[in-house]
RODO-2510 file (C-alpha; in nm, 4 decimals, decimal comma):
residues 70
     n   res          X          Y          Z
     1     m     1,7481    -0,4527   -10,1588
     2     r     1,8436    -0,3699   -10,5501
     3     v     2,0259    -0,5885   -10,7861
     4     i     2,2248    -0,5617   -11,1438
     5     i     2,1844    -0,8576   -11,4071
     6     d     2,5058    -0,8771   -11,5126
     7     r     2,5249    -1,2297   -11,7453
     8     f     2,3030    -1,5167   -11,7543
     9     e     2,4799    -1,8548   -11,7225
    10     e     2,2814    -2,1072   -11,8235
    11     e     2,0154    -2,1477   -11,5603
    12     y     2,1343    -1,8564   -11,3658
    13     a     2,1625    -1,4815   -11,3428
    14     v     2,4753    -1,3603   -11,2650
    15     v     2,3683    -1,0300   -11,0312
    16     e     2,5697    -0,7616   -10,8460
    17     l     2,4560    -0,6551   -10,5203
    18     e     2,4300    -0,3543   -10,3519
    19     d     2,7583    -0,3154   -10,2139
    20     g     2,8922    -0,4391   -10,5129
    21     s     2,9511    -0,7919   -10,4929
    22     m     2,8269    -1,0652   -10,6816
    23     a     2,5433    -1,3772   -10,6622
    24     y     2,3752    -1,6406   -10,8012
    25     l     1,9825    -1,6009   -10,8557
    26     p     1,7817    -1,8979   -11,0839
    27     a     1,6915    -1,7476   -11,3945
    28     k     1,3459    -1,8969   -11,3933
    29     l     1,2917    -1,6482   -11,0944
    30     l     1,3691    -1,3076   -11,3681
    31     p     1,1159    -1,3664   -11,6464
    32     g     1,1605    -1,1425   -11,9231
    33     a     1,4588    -0,9904   -11,7905
    34     r     1,7644    -0,8611   -11,9519
    35     e     2,1287    -0,8187   -11,8970
    36     g     2,1708    -0,4408   -11,7373
    37     d     1,7798    -0,4756   -11,5648
    38     v     1,7840    -0,3479   -11,2313
    39     v     1,5418    -0,6232   -11,0395
    40     e     1,3945    -0,4928   -10,6581
    41     i     1,3870    -0,7462   -10,3744
    42     k     1,1905    -0,7052   -10,1294
    43     v     1,0212    -0,8740    -9,8607
    44     d     0,6104    -0,7975    -9,8817
    45     q     0,5491    -0,7405    -9,5043
    46     a     0,1935    -0,7690    -9,5247
    47     e     0,1533    -1,1224    -9,7304
    48     t     0,4034    -1,2546    -9,4425
    49     a     0,1453    -1,1681    -9,1292
    50     r    -0,1317    -1,2985    -9,3605
    51     r     0,0124    -1,6373    -9,4195
    52     k     0,1583    -1,6614    -9,0464
    53     r    -0,2084    -1,6060    -8,9020
    54     l    -0,3369    -1,8660    -9,1514
    55     i    -0,0509    -2,1273    -9,0513
    56     q    -0,1678    -2,0232    -8,6725
    57     e    -0,5012    -2,1320    -8,7646
    58     l    -0,4250    -2,4421    -8,9346
    59     r    -0,2403    -2,5992    -8,6622
    60     k    -0,4755    -2,4880    -8,4176
    61     k    -0,7610    -2,6656    -8,5851
    62     a    -0,5182    -2,9854    -8,6328
    63     v    -0,4852    -2,9585    -8,2685
    64     q    -0,7758    -2,9263    -8,1509
    65     g    -0,9513    -3,1298    -8,4191
    66     e    -1,2576    -3,0514    -8,6839
    67     d    -1,4877    -3,0168    -8,4160
    68     g    -1,3360    -2,7507    -8,2269
    69     r    -1,2941    -3,0074    -7,9137
    70     g    -0,9339    -3,1041    -7,8973
***
């Protein structure tokens, strides 16, 4: 999804979404961005999958105990 920064208001950036509607994003998420900039927002599928695997491993260890015995 691409958004266009319309303006900044205090700690927020007012952005135009692809459908023409407006939304607020925390300005701290857009370091160095200026009015008129086009920002792409995307989901990182590979990193999401990696983190899900990590969480599953941590949960399994917590249930089984550190020595592997449950």
